[in-house]
N, C-alpha and C positions, 0 to 999 in steps of 0.2 A: 373380379375375384382377386383376393389377396394372394401374394406369392406363396405364402405358407400353405394356403388351401390348395394351390395347384399341385404341390408335390405330395400332399398327404393322401394316403390310401385309407380305406375304411376296413376295419376288421372286427371280428368277434371270435373269441375262443370258447370252446364248448367241450362237453363230454357227452357222447352218444354211444349207447350200446346198439347192437344190430337192430333191435326192436325200435329204438328211437330213430335210427336212420330210415327204417321202413315208414314210420309215421311222418317224418320230414319229407320223404319222397311223395307220400300220399298227399300231403298238403300242397306240394309243388304241382302235382298232377291236377289237383282240384282247383286251386286258386290261380295257377299260372300254367295252363295246359300247353302253352307254346314253349315251355322250357325243355331243352335238350341236355343230355348228359354226354360229355365227351372225355375221352382219356387224355391224360396230359402228354402222352407220347404215342408216336405212330412210326411205322417203318417207311412211310411215304409222307408226302406233303398233304395228303388227304386226311381229313378229320376222322377219328375212330370213334363212332357213336357207341354208347353203352345203353343197354336196356334198363339197367338198374344202378342205384348208388351202393348197393350191398357189396361187401367184400366177400368174395367166394372162397378164397384161400389166403387167410391172413399169413403174412410173411412171404407170400409168393407173388403178390401183385402190388402194384403201386397204390399208395393211399391217396395221392393227389389226383383229383378229377376236376373238371370244370363244368359250370352251369352256364348256359347261353340261351338266349331267346332265339327262336327260329328266324325272325326278321334280321338278326344280326350275324347269322352264320357266315355270310360272305365277308364280314369284316374281321373274322378270326384269322390272326397271323400265325404262321408256323415258322420256326427257325431251326436250321440244321444244327445238330449237336456234334461238333467235332467231325471226325472222319469215320465214325462208327455207323453212319447211315440211319441214325435215329432223328426224328423230327419231334420238336416239342412245341406245345402251344405257348405263344408269347403272351402271358397274362398282363403284361404292362401295356402292350399296344392294342390288345383285343378287348372288346366289350364283354368280358366274362367275369364270373365269380369263381375264384379258386375255392374248392371244397376239399380241405385237407381232412380226410377221415381219420378217426381215432384208431390207434393201435390197441388191440384187445387180445389178451392171451388167457382170459378166464380168471386171472388173479389181479392183473393191473390193467387199468384203462387209461391210456395216455390221451392228452387233450388233442383236439382237432381245431380247425379254424375255417371261417369264411372270410375271404379277403377280396377286395376289388379296388381299382383306382378309377378316378373320374376323368383322367386324361394323362397325357404324357408329353415329353419334350421330343420333337422331331429332330432329325439330324441337323437341321439348320438352326436349332436352338429355340424355335417357336413352340409355344404351348399349343397342343392339339386337344381340344375338349372331346371326350367321348359323347355319344348321343345322350341327350337329357333323359329320354325314355329309358335308356339303359340304367342310368344312375338312379332314377326313381324306383325302378324295379329292383335293383340290387339293394338299395337301402330298405325297401319293404321286406326283403328276405331277412336281413339282419334284425329289423324291428320285430318280426314275427318270433325269432328266437328269443329276443329280450322279453317279450310279453308272455311267452309260453314255457320258458324254462326257468328254473330256480337259479339264483346266483349263489355260487359257492363262496362262503365268507373267507375262506383261506386264500383262494387263488383269484377270486373275482371273475372266474369263468362261469359260464352258464351250463346247467346240468339238465339233461333230458329226463323225463319221468322215470324211465326204466333204469337209467344210470343212477338216478337219485335213490330209488328203492334198493338197488343193488349195493350202493355204498352205505346206506343207512343200516341195512341188515348185515353189514360188515362182511360181505361176501368177497370184497376185493378193495383195491386201493385206487383212488383217483390221483393220477400223477400229471403234473403240468409239463413234464418232459418226456 
């Protein structure tokens, strides 16, 4: 593998309204039933599992969550954040997909993203490849978005069906930031 490929992550930016998130979750449950949803932060080193990808209280909960396959749960690394007693999923070391959910206030829909890396550099400087099965699964999730969402000509981001209808009917603004 070329050096450039080793350090590159893969990502896709998107717009998803809550209904699009529900459809995305349904797809994951049907096509990838071993997918787990975990919070990006926990009060302990233990993973905090989520039952849904939905945002229950916009502005009161973190928008970043992670997708992970059950067989790789034991490979998820947590790191302590400072002295505040909070633990964060280390997305660079772990075989996870970062799912940055969209901020939505009824008028503006800010972009979200799916992001993963295929490996990382260990403390000794050696490249550590994440499991090939993980990389194939993660890439299939990004491909699903590319195939099933429209591409916004202004931002190049992908737009879910409900977000597209909402924006076309000029009910709100798609914002890249």
